N, C-alpha and C positions, 0 to 999 in steps of 0.2 A: 279366590275363597270358595268359589260354586265346585268348584273340583276336590278342595278338602275335603265335602261334605257330601260326596258322592259316595265313596265305599262305605260310609255307614249307613245310608240311605235304602242300602242294597240288603244289608242285613244277612250276610253269607257268614258262617260259619263253619269254618274248617274241624275237623275231629277226625281222629282213628275209632276206626268199628273193628270189634273183633270178634268172631263165631265161634260156634263150640268144635268144629274143625280144624281151629288153630288157623285161619286165615285170618289177613288184617287187610283192612280198606281204608283207604283215604278217602275220605267225604266231605262235598263242598253242598252244606243244606242253608235254604232259605227259608224263611218262615212260612212258606205255603206247605212247609212239610215236603216240599220233592229236594233231593238229594243227587247227585251227581259222583259216580263210585267207579273207584282205580282197587282194582287187588294188588296189592304189595308185598305180602309173602304168605306165604300157606300153598298147599296142594293148586296145582292149575285147574281153571274151569274145563269140563269136556271140551271138546272140539264142536260140536252140535250146539252148545250152549255156551258161546262165548261172554255173552252181556249178561249184566247186572243189574236186580232191580231190588227195590225194598220190597217188600210185604207185610202189611198188618191187617192182614184177612179178618183174622180171630183177636184174640187179646197178645198174642207175643210179636213182635218184631222181629224179622230175620231179614237174609240177604238169601236172594234169589241168582241162580244162574237160568238164563233163557236163552233161547234163540234169537236171534235178527228179529224185532217187530215183535215178538213171540209175547204169550203173557206167561205170569209164575204159576206153576204147579205146586202144592205142598213139599213134595216128594224133594224136589230139586230146590228148597230153601231150608235154611239154619239159622236157628235164632242167636241174634246176636246177645253175648255178654258183656256184665259191666259191675261195675264198683259205684260207681257213683251216676247221676242224673246226667251230666259233663262225656259221659261215654255213651248214652244214646243220641241216634238222631231227633231232632222237635216233631214234637207235634205240632202241629197245623198252629198259626201262631204263637208258638211257645218260643221261650230260648232254648232251650235244653231238650231232651225226652226225659222219661220215666225208669228208674231202674228199681225194681219189686225183685226180691231173692236173687240177684246178680244176673238177670236178665230184664233184657230193656222189654219195655212192655206200653201198649196204646191204652191209657185207662179206661176210656168209654169202650173199651172191646170186653166181648165176651168169650171164656174159654169156649174152643169150637176143635174142629178136626184137624184144621191147619195145624194148631196148636200142639195136638197127642203127636200128628206127624213128626213137627220139629222135635220132639222132645223123647221119640224113640227112636230117631233116626240121630239122634246129637252124640257126637263120636263116634259113630262108624265111619265115616266117611263121606264122600261126595255121593249122587244118587240114590238111587233105592232097591238096587236089582243085585247087590251081593245075596251072597246066601245065609250070612250075617245079617243081614237087611228086613228080609222077604218077609219073616214072622214078625218081626216088630211092627215095620210097614202096614202088615194087616190087622194087628191089634188096635194100632192106632187110627185106622179106617174103620173102627166097629167098636169107637169109644162110647158109644151110646147118647141120649140125648135126655136131658144134659150132656155134653161131653165129660169125660172124666179120664185123666191118663192113665194109662193099664200101669200096675205095680210095678214090672221090671222095666220101665221106661223110667228119667231123669223127672223129676217132678217139678213143677214148674213155681 
């Protein structure tokens, strides 16, 4: 009987996450807000940043490519898109995440530079150094205080 209760006690949820670049990820998330990610579709990660991490540095939740043992940088993160709360990774202590305007958000987060970067680079591919990305990235970094996502960029 005890073994039948173990899976429920762990409170692990499995879901598929999708980012603005058309990538899909299998996510196993616990109620502590920790998720293990595995990319299952879409453009391959850069060779120097093969690991995946979730970022909720500001208001948006994104998937980031990071070097082994490295930390996420906003230019290497892309926002997670959603239709419902179940499409988002769970926040600490919650069953599901929060979906607003088709983007996963951290309900307690405030819009910041990381959000502007993810919105400005949405749909441009991975990285931040392609000619089509450089100007958008620079605008995002200078979003002001409080941060306002620049007009040419996707709006959250």
